[in-house]
C-alpha positions as CSV (number, residue, x, y, z in Angstrom):
1,M,-7.4,21.1,-14.3
2,Y,-10.0,21.3,-16.8
3,E,-13.1,19.3,-18.0
4,E,-14.5,19.9,-21.6
5,I,-18.2,19.9,-22.1
6,G,-20.7,19.9,-25.0
7,V,-23.5,22.3,-24.8
8,D,-26.4,22.8,-27.2
9,A,-28.4,25.7,-25.4
10,S,-31.7,26.3,-26.8
11,G,-31.4,28.6,-29.8
12,G,-27.4,28.5,-29.3
13,C,-24.7,26.6,-31.1
14,A,-23.5,23.6,-29.5
15,G,-20.1,23.8,-28.6
16,D,-16.7,22.5,-27.1
17,Y,-16.3,24.5,-23.8
18,A,-13.1,24.5,-21.7
19,I,-14.4,24.2,-17.9
20,G,-11.2,25.0,-16.0
21,T,-9.8,27.9,-13.9
22,G,-7.0,28.9,-16.3
23,E,-4.6,28.1,-13.6
24,S,-2.0,25.8,-13.8
25,Y,-0.6,23.7,-10.9
26,S,2.1,21.4,-10.1
27,I,2.1,17.4,-8.3
28,R,4.9,19.7,-5.7
29,D,1.9,22.9,-5.2
30,F,-0.8,19.9,-4.4
31,L,1.6,18.3,-1.8
32,D,2.2,21.6,-0.6
33,A,-1.1,22.4,-0.4
34,A,-2.3,19.0,1.2
35,F,0.6,18.9,3.9
36,G,0.2,22.3,4.6
37,L,-3.3,22.0,6.4
38,F,-1.0,19.8,9.0
39,G,1.8,22.4,9.2
40,L,4.0,20.1,7.4
41,G,6.3,20.2,4.6
42,W,6.1,17.1,2.4
43,E,9.3,16.2,1.7
44,P,10.0,13.7,4.8
45,F,7.1,11.7,4.0
46,V,6.9,11.6,0.0
47,E,9.7,9.9,-1.9
48,I,10.2,10.6,-5.9
49,D,11.2,8.2,-8.0
50,P,11.9,8.8,-11.7
51,T,11.5,5.4,-12.9
52,Y,7.9,5.7,-12.8
53,F,7.8,9.2,-15.0
54,R,5.9,8.2,-18.0
55,P,7.7,9.2,-21.0
56,T,4.8,10.1,-22.7
57,E,3.3,12.5,-19.9
58,V,1.5,15.4,-21.0
59,E,4.2,18.2,-19.6
60,F,1.8,21.2,-19.2
61,S,-1.8,21.2,-19.4
62,Q,-3.9,24.0,-18.7
63,A,-7.9,25.1,-19.5
64,E,-8.5,28.2,-21.3
65,P,-12.6,29.5,-20.0
66,A,-12.5,32.5,-21.7
67,R,-15.5,30.9,-23.9
68,A,-17.2,29.4,-21.3
69,I,-17.0,32.8,-19.1
70,A,-18.1,34.7,-22.3
71,E,-20.7,32.4,-23.5
72,L,-22.4,30.5,-20.7
73,G,-21.6,33.1,-17.9
74,W,-19.7,30.3,-15.7
75,K,-16.8,31.5,-13.5
76,P,-14.8,28.9,-11.2
77,E,-16.2,28.8,-7.7
78,V,-13.5,26.9,-5.7
79,T,-9.8,27.8,-5.5
80,F,-7.2,25.3,-5.5
81,K,-6.4,25.3,-1.9
82,A,-10.0,24.9,-1.1
83,L,-10.2,21.6,-3.6
84,V,-7.4,20.4,-2.3
85,A,-8.8,20.4,1.6
86,E,-11.9,19.1,0.5
87,M,-10.1,16.0,-1.1
88,V,-8.2,15.6,2.0
89,E,-11.2,16.0,4.2
90,G,-13.2,13.5,2.6
91,D,-10.0,11.0,2.3
92,L,-10.0,11.7,6.5
93,A,-13.9,11.2,6.7
94,E,-13.6,7.7,5.1
95,V,-11.5,6.5,8.1
96,G,-13.5,8.6,10.6
97,L,-11.0,11.6,11.3
98,T,-11.5,15.7,10.8
99,V,-8.5,17.9,9.8
100,G,-8.0,18.8,13.2
101,E,-8.1,15.3,14.9
102,A,-5.7,14.4,12.0
103,R,-3.2,17.2,13.2
104,N,-3.3,15.6,17.0
105,F,-3.0,12.3,15.8
106,P,-0.3,10.4,17.4
107,G,2.4,8.7,15.3
């Protein structure tokens, strides 16, 4: 998870900075975190179909934030699990539910 930005600070040099945690997570890690909010394993709900794998997909991508930390004083403020929870909460809010309500949703 990362984003690159260019910064031109007054009196400083413009440059590219990798903004990210320096951590790397898989789709399975994401699924574990999202379904874990409900005390569920994801395997009964998700089907993996290799037909849809992209042959040119980047196998590994990870930001190296050392320069942004050193030169900008930047640091990550949101953990991976907190970000996943925020995403799930946002999706649930769109249908008028909270995580607590969704946990008790019949179905």
